[in-house]
C-alpha positions in Angstrom: 7.3 18.6 -72.9 6.4 22.1 -71.9 3.4 20.9 -70.0 5.4 18.4 -68.0 7.9 21.1 -67.0 5.1 23.4 -65.9 3.3 20.8 -63.8 6.5 19.5 -62.3 7.5 23.1 -61.4 4.2 23.6 -59.6 4.0 20.3 -57.8 4.3 22.0 -54.3 1.4 24.3 -55.1 -1.3 21.7 -55.8 -2.8 19.0 -53.6 -1.9 15.4 -54.4 -4.2 12.4 -53.8 -3.3 8.8 -52.8 -6.0 6.3 -53.8 -6.2 2.7 -52.5 -8.4 0.0 -53.8 -8.4 -2.7 -51.0 -9.2 -6.4 -51.0 -9.7 -7.5 -47.4 -8.7 -11.0 -46.6 -8.5 -10.7 -42.8 -10.7 -8.0 -41.2 -8.8 -8.0 -37.8 -5.4 -7.5 -39.5 -6.9 -4.9 -41.8 -8.1 -2.9 -38.8 -4.6 -2.9 -37.4 -3.2 -1.9 -40.8 -5.7 0.9 -41.2 -4.8 2.4 -37.8 -1.1 2.3 -38.7 -1.6 3.6 -42.2 -3.7 6.5 -40.9 -0.9 7.5 -38.5 1.7 7.3 -41.4 -0.5 9.5 -43.6 -1.0 12.0 -40.9 2.8 12.3 -40.3 3.1 13.7 -43.8 0.0 15.9 -43.5 -2.3 13.4 -45.3 -6.0 13.8 -44.6 -8.6 11.2 -45.4 -11.1 12.4 -48.0 -13.1 9.3 -48.6 -13.2 5.7 -47.4 -15.9 3.2 -47.8 -17.0 -0.2 -48.8 -18.0 -1.1 -52.3 -21.7 -1.3 -52.7 -22.0 -1.7 -56.4 -20.4 -1.2 -59.8 -21.8 0.9 -62.6 -19.8 -0.7 -65.4 -17.3 -3.6 -65.6 -15.9 -5.6 -62.7 -14.4 -4.3 -59.5 -12.2 -6.8 -57.6 -11.9 -4.7 -54.4 -13.9 -4.4 -51.2 -13.0 -0.9 -50.1 -11.7 2.4 -51.5 -9.7 5.0 -49.7 -8.6 8.5 -50.8 -6.1 10.6 -48.8 -5.2 14.2 -49.7 -1.7 15.6 -49.3 -0.8 19.2 -49.5 1.6 18.5 -52.4 3.2 15.8 -54.5 6.4 16.4 -52.5 4.6 15.5 -49.3 3.1 12.4 -50.9 6.4 11.3 -52.2 8.0 11.8 -48.8 5.7 9.1 -47.5 7.5 6.6 -49.7 
């Protein structure tokens, strides 16, 4: 319980990361969505860290086409997005 309180207390001092595993069904609509999502992330100081298409899997099965990671300055900023 002490660890939770400590990390909760410091949530504005550490970066928070949003990770999306994306299955693309319609590439045109996905392009529209990606543009809008990028603007939404930026409004809350989110900065893209990584985005790319899946090229292989080391172990197991991956049911997604792309991965995206966005960094926010804090968990509070990330939660504000929602």
